[in-house]
N, CA and C atoms as a LAMMPS dump frame, in Angstrom:
ITEM: TIMESTEP
0
ITEM: NUMBER OF ATOMS
288
ITEM: BOX BOUNDS ff ff ff
-5.0000000000000000e+02 5.0000000000000000e+02
-5.0000000000000000e+02 5.0000000000000000e+02
-5.0000000000000000e+02 5.0000000000000000e+02
ITEM: ATOMS id mol type element x y z
1 1 1 N 410.141 431.895 -81.094
2 1 2 C 411.219 431.861 -80.212
3 1 3 C 410.547 431.552 -78.886
4 2 1 N 409.562 432.01 -78.449
5 2 2 C 408.823 431.718 -77.068
6 2 3 C 408.593 430.165 -76.915
7 3 1 N 408.158 429.529 -78.142
8 3 2 C 407.757 428.082 -78.087
9 3 3 C 409.134 427.311 -77.813
10 4 1 N 410.203 427.56 -78.372
11 4 2 C 411.561 427.086 -78.172
12 4 3 C 412.069 427.22 -76.748
13 5 1 N 411.773 428.596 -76.199
14 5 2 C 412.116 428.595 -74.849
15 5 3 C 411.368 427.62 -73.863
16 6 1 N 409.922 427.647 -74.272
17 6 2 C 409.043 426.835 -73.415
18 6 3 C 409.584 425.298 -73.531
19 7 1 N 409.777 424.652 -74.683
20 7 2 C 410.115 423.47 -74.841
21 7 3 C 411.491 423.174 -74.06
22 8 1 N 412.422 424.008 -74.22
23 8 2 C 413.942 423.766 -73.542
24 8 3 C 413.702 424.018 -72.025
25 9 1 N 412.881 424.993 -71.512
26 9 2 C 412.704 424.947 -70.182
27 9 3 C 411.953 423.822 -69.595
28 10 1 N 411.075 423.384 -70.291
29 10 2 C 410.283 422.168 -69.802
30 10 3 C 411.229 421.064 -69.702
31 11 1 N 412.39 420.81 -70.726
32 11 2 C 413.165 419.489 -70.824
33 11 3 C 414.056 419.79 -69.506
34 12 1 N 414.464 421.135 -69.306
35 12 2 C 415.463 421.273 -68.43
36 12 3 C 414.96 420.85 -66.941
37 13 1 N 413.608 421.298 -66.664
38 13 2 C 412.991 420.923 -65.395
39 13 3 C 412.834 419.458 -65.17
40 14 1 N 412.434 418.672 -66.486
41 14 2 C 412.287 417.207 -66.238
42 14 3 C 413.537 416.708 -65.904
43 15 1 N 414.737 417.099 -66.435
44 15 2 C 415.996 416.548 -66.462
45 15 3 C 416.321 416.711 -64.939
46 16 1 N 416.186 417.951 -64.491
47 16 2 C 416.656 418.349 -62.958
48 16 3 C 415.688 417.572 -62.05
49 17 1 N 414.723 417.512 -62.432
50 17 2 C 413.809 416.473 -61.551
51 17 3 C 414.214 415.158 -61.287
52 18 1 N 414.557 414.533 -62.578
53 18 2 C 415.046 413.128 -62.52
54 18 3 C 416.48 413.056 -61.75
55 19 1 N 417.297 414.117 -62.053
56 19 2 C 418.363 414.156 -61.216
57 19 3 C 418.27 414.293 -59.866
58 20 1 N 417.147 414.946 -59.27
59 20 2 C 416.887 415.175 -57.923
60 20 3 C 416.276 413.807 -57.302
61 21 1 N 415.765 413.039 -58.188
62 21 2 C 415.264 411.661 -57.655
63 21 3 C 416.422 410.831 -57.42
64 22 1 N 417.588 410.833 -58.284
65 22 2 C 418.609 410.221 -58.167
66 22 3 C 419.496 410.647 -56.845
67 23 1 N 419.465 411.901 -56.482
68 23 2 C 420.293 412.3 -55.554
69 23 3 C 419.431 412.083 -54.328
70 24 1 N 418.104 411.778 -54.259
71 24 2 C 417.279 411.648 -53.177
72 24 3 C 417.61 410.048 -52.667
73 25 1 N 417.865 409.36 -53.61
74 25 2 C 418.382 407.865 -53.392
75 25 3 C 419.697 407.946 -52.813
76 26 1 N 420.477 408.703 -53.392
77 26 2 C 421.741 408.607 -52.827
78 26 3 C 421.834 409.227 -51.297
79 27 1 N 421.143 410.209 -51.072
80 27 2 C 421.091 410.613 -49.702
81 27 3 C 420.36 409.811 -48.852
82 28 1 N 419.687 408.714 -49.213
83 28 2 C 418.953 407.74 -48.311
84 28 3 C 420.023 406.734 -48.185
85 29 1 N 420.474 406.01 -49.433
86 29 2 C 421.317 404.77 -49.488
87 29 3 C 422.813 404.912 -49.603
88 30 1 N 423.236 406.146 -49.365
89 30 2 C 424.597 406.327 -49.666
90 30 3 C 425.566 405.523 -48.832
91 31 1 N 426.548 405.193 -49.478
92 31 2 C 427.526 404.347 -48.586
93 31 3 C 428.112 404.934 -47.538
94 32 1 N 428.232 406.332 -47.577
95 32 2 C 428.796 406.815 -46.377
96 32 3 C 428.148 408.285 -46.01
97 33 1 N 428.444 408.607 -44.874
98 33 2 C 427.804 410.089 -44.373
99 33 3 C 428.398 411.317 -45.295
100 34 1 N 429.669 411.338 -45.969
101 34 2 C 429.982 412.653 -46.717
102 34 3 C 429.151 412.391 -47.868
103 35 1 N 429.054 411.25 -48.454
104 35 2 C 428.238 410.892 -49.824
105 35 3 C 426.726 411.613 -49.519
106 36 1 N 426.252 411.344 -48.339
107 36 2 C 424.782 411.853 -48.005
108 36 3 C 424.847 413.303 -47.889
109 37 1 N 426.01 413.884 -47.269
110 37 2 C 425.94 415.41 -47.104
111 37 3 C 426.133 416.163 -48.635
112 38 1 N 426.928 415.526 -49.429
113 38 2 C 426.97 416.061 -50.856
114 38 3 C 425.705 415.971 -51.612
115 39 1 N 425.083 414.865 -51.376
116 39 2 C 423.887 414.69 -52.129
117 39 3 C 422.823 415.572 -51.759
118 40 1 N 422.667 415.777 -50.295
119 40 2 C 421.806 416.975 -49.715
120 40 3 C 422.243 418.42 -50.171
121 41 1 N 423.326 418.515 -50.321
122 41 2 C 423.853 419.832 -50.98
123 41 3 C 423.318 420.059 -52.341
124 42 1 N 423.645 418.986 -53.009
125 42 2 C 423.336 419.208 -54.644
126 42 3 C 421.633 419.1 -54.639
127 43 1 N 420.858 418.578 -53.807
128 43 2 C 419.436 418.873 -53.955
129 43 3 C 419.175 420.155 -53.781
130 44 1 N 419.884 420.816 -52.966
131 44 2 C 419.368 422.204 -52.746
132 44 3 C 419.751 423.063 -53.958
133 45 1 N 420.726 422.847 -54.497
134 45 2 C 421.321 423.322 -56.015
135 45 3 C 420.309 423.25 -56.868
136 46 1 N 419.952 421.902 -57.019
137 46 2 C 418.659 421.472 -58.033
138 46 3 C 417.531 422.189 -57.769
139 47 1 N 417.214 422.531 -56.598
140 47 2 C 415.798 423.161 -56.229
141 47 3 C 415.994 424.706 -56.377
142 48 1 N 417.199 425.298 -56.35
143 48 2 C 417.525 426.6 -57.013
144 48 3 C 417.553 426.601 -58.407
145 49 1 N 417.863 425.625 -59.061
146 49 2 C 417.85 425.6 -60.472
147 49 3 C 416.463 425.482 -61.119
148 50 1 N 415.687 424.609 -60.388
149 50 2 C 414.101 424.451 -60.774
150 50 3 C 413.351 425.835 -60.559
151 51 1 N 413.679 426.572 -59.383
152 51 2 C 413.058 427.736 -59.134
153 51 3 C 413.463 428.777 -60.218
154 52 1 N 414.888 428.923 -60.562
155 52 2 C 415.138 429.888 -61.712
156 52 3 C 414.786 429.694 -62.99
157 53 1 N 414.43 428.296 -63.248
158 53 2 C 413.922 427.96 -64.793
159 53 3 C 412.498 428.441 -64.476
160 54 1 N 411.811 428.113 -63.43
161 54 2 C 410.404 428.457 -63.473
162 54 3 C 410.195 429.861 -63.53
163 55 1 N 411.104 430.75 -62.828
164 55 2 C 411.1 432.058 -62.932
165 55 3 C 411.387 432.549 -64.528
166 56 1 N 411.979 432.014 -65.167
167 56 2 C 412.15 432.438 -66.636
168 56 3 C 410.986 431.78 -67.392
169 57 1 N 410.516 430.713 -67.069
170 57 2 C 409.425 430.14 -67.979
171 57 3 C 408.108 431.022 -67.764
172 58 1 N 407.88 431.46 -66.354
173 58 2 C 406.712 432.341 -65.891
174 58 3 C 406.852 433.73 -66.085
175 59 1 N 408.167 434.192 -66.485
176 59 2 C 408.315 435.557 -66.783
177 59 3 C 408.104 436.486 -65.548
178 60 1 N 408.625 435.905 -64.395
179 60 2 C 408.514 436.656 -63.266
180 60 3 C 409.648 436.739 -62.388
181 61 1 N 409.762 437.705 -61.421
182 61 2 C 411.066 437.981 -60.572
183 61 3 C 410.784 437.575 -59.478
184 62 1 N 409.605 437.075 -58.955
185 62 2 C 409.144 436.737 -57.521
186 62 3 C 409.841 435.617 -57.224
187 63 1 N 410.481 434.694 -57.778
188 63 2 C 411.33 433.711 -57.454
189 63 3 C 412.747 433.918 -57.114
190 64 1 N 412.98 435.124 -57.307
191 64 2 C 414.552 435.496 -57.094
192 64 3 C 414.764 435.307 -55.315
193 65 1 N 413.595 435.964 -54.706
194 65 2 C 413.823 435.855 -53.05
195 65 3 C 413.81 434.327 -52.879
196 66 1 N 413.203 433.495 -53.319
197 66 2 C 413.032 431.937 -53.015
198 66 3 C 414.394 431.226 -53.361
199 67 1 N 415.015 431.862 -54.425
200 67 2 C 416.242 431.073 -54.784
201 67 3 C 417.46 431.681 -53.909
202 68 1 N 417.312 432.807 -53.346
203 68 2 C 418.079 433.116 -52.304
204 68 3 C 417.971 432.501 -51.141
205 69 1 N 416.762 432.268 -50.807
206 69 2 C 416.35 431.842 -49.524
207 69 3 C 416.836 430.307 -49.263
208 70 1 N 416.59 429.542 -50.633
209 70 2 C 417.138 428.096 -50.866
210 70 3 C 418.685 428.006 -50.665
211 71 1 N 419.164 428.971 -51.409
212 71 2 C 420.739 428.953 -51.311
213 71 3 C 421.306 429.3 -49.836
214 72 1 N 420.742 430.306 -49.136
215 72 2 C 421.118 430.411 -47.638
216 72 3 C 420.954 429.234 -46.786
217 73 1 N 419.64 428.577 -47.012
218 73 2 C 419.582 427.435 -46.029
219 73 3 C 420.11 426.269 -46.351
220 74 1 N 420.593 426.221 -47.687
221 74 2 C 421.442 424.96 -48.096
222 74 3 C 422.814 425.078 -47.683
223 75 1 N 423.322 426.307 -47.513
224 75 2 C 424.651 426.539 -47.132
225 75 3 C 424.596 426.404 -45.669
226 76 1 N 423.841 426.926 -44.826
227 76 2 C 423.809 426.657 -43.418
228 76 3 C 423.473 425.13 -43.112
229 77 1 N 422.711 424.275 -43.963
230 77 2 C 422.663 422.88 -43.717
231 77 3 C 423.828 422.25 -44.095
232 78 1 N 424.712 422.631 -45.005
233 78 2 C 426.078 422.051 -45.447
234 78 3 C 426.949 422.229 -44.318
235 79 1 N 427.098 423.373 -43.779
236 79 2 C 428.162 423.659 -42.86
237 79 3 C 427.553 423.054 -41.474
238 80 1 N 426.298 422.787 -41.168
239 80 2 C 425.944 422.017 -39.948
240 80 3 C 426.225 420.378 -40.101
241 81 1 N 426.063 420.064 -41.33
242 81 2 C 426.308 418.589 -41.598
243 81 3 C 427.998 418.382 -41.613
244 82 1 N 428.658 419.355 -42.028
245 82 2 C 430.105 419.172 -42.02
246 82 3 C 430.507 419.222 -40.706
247 83 1 N 430.17 419.968 -39.812
248 83 2 C 430.531 420.143 -38.436
249 83 3 C 430.223 418.998 -37.798
250 84 1 N 429.146 418.437 -38.15
251 84 2 C 428.571 417.181 -37.328
252 84 3 C 429.425 416.091 -37.734
253 85 1 N 429.743 415.896 -39.016
254 85 2 C 430.743 414.76 -39.428
255 85 3 C 432.184 414.869 -38.837
256 86 1 N 432.461 416.184 -38.705
257 86 2 C 433.994 416.187 -38.056
258 86 3 C 433.973 416.095 -36.592
259 87 1 N 433.029 416.653 -35.848
260 87 2 C 433.292 416.589 -34.492
261 87 3 C 432.044 415.746 -33.75
262 88 1 N 430.991 415.426 -34.502
263 88 2 C 430.004 414.742 -33.672
264 88 3 C 429.083 415.572 -33.003
265 89 1 N 429.151 416.818 -32.992
266 89 2 C 428.068 417.619 -32.392
267 89 3 C 428.05 418.894 -33.223
268 90 1 N 426.948 419.647 -33.202
269 90 2 C 426.682 420.682 -33.908
270 90 3 C 426.9 422.061 -33.224
271 91 1 N 426.264 422.113 -32.003
272 91 2 C 426.248 423.28 -31.133
273 91 3 C 426.937 422.719 -29.904
274 92 1 N 428.163 423.498 -29.913
275 92 2 C 429.034 423.13 -28.584
276 92 3 C 428.708 424.017 -27.453
277 93 1 N 428.643 423.342 -26.246
278 93 2 C 428.266 423.727 -24.948
279 93 3 C 429.3 423.666 -24.04
280 94 1 N 429.685 424.829 -23.41
281 94 2 C 430.702 424.636 -22.322
282 94 3 C 430.094 424.451 -21.004
283 95 1 N 430.58 423.346 -20.327
284 95 2 C 429.737 423.073 -18.944
285 95 3 C 430.877 423.513 -17.969
286 96 1 N 430.999 424.831 -17.58
287 96 2 C 431.703 425.223 -16.639
288 96 3 C 430.896 425.418 -15.261
C-alpha cells in the first residue's frame, strides 16, 4: 500500500507541476487581464495542492501552516488584483 501511495503522489505532483507551467504561460501571455488574474489565483491553488501532497508523501503535519499561509496570501492577492482591475487603484487615498 505504501508503494502505491508513493507512486500516485509522485504522479499527482508531476501533473500539478505541468499544470502550473501552463498556468504560468497563461499568466504571462494571457489575452486579457482577468485571464491573468485567474491564472495567478489557480497557481496559488496548485501550490497549496503540491504542499498538501508533499505533506502526505513525507507523512508530516508541518506543511499545514504553509498551506494556510499560501491560501491567505493567494486570497489577498486575488482581492488586490480584482480591485485594481475594477478601479485602477489598489489603495485609495483621500486628498482632503
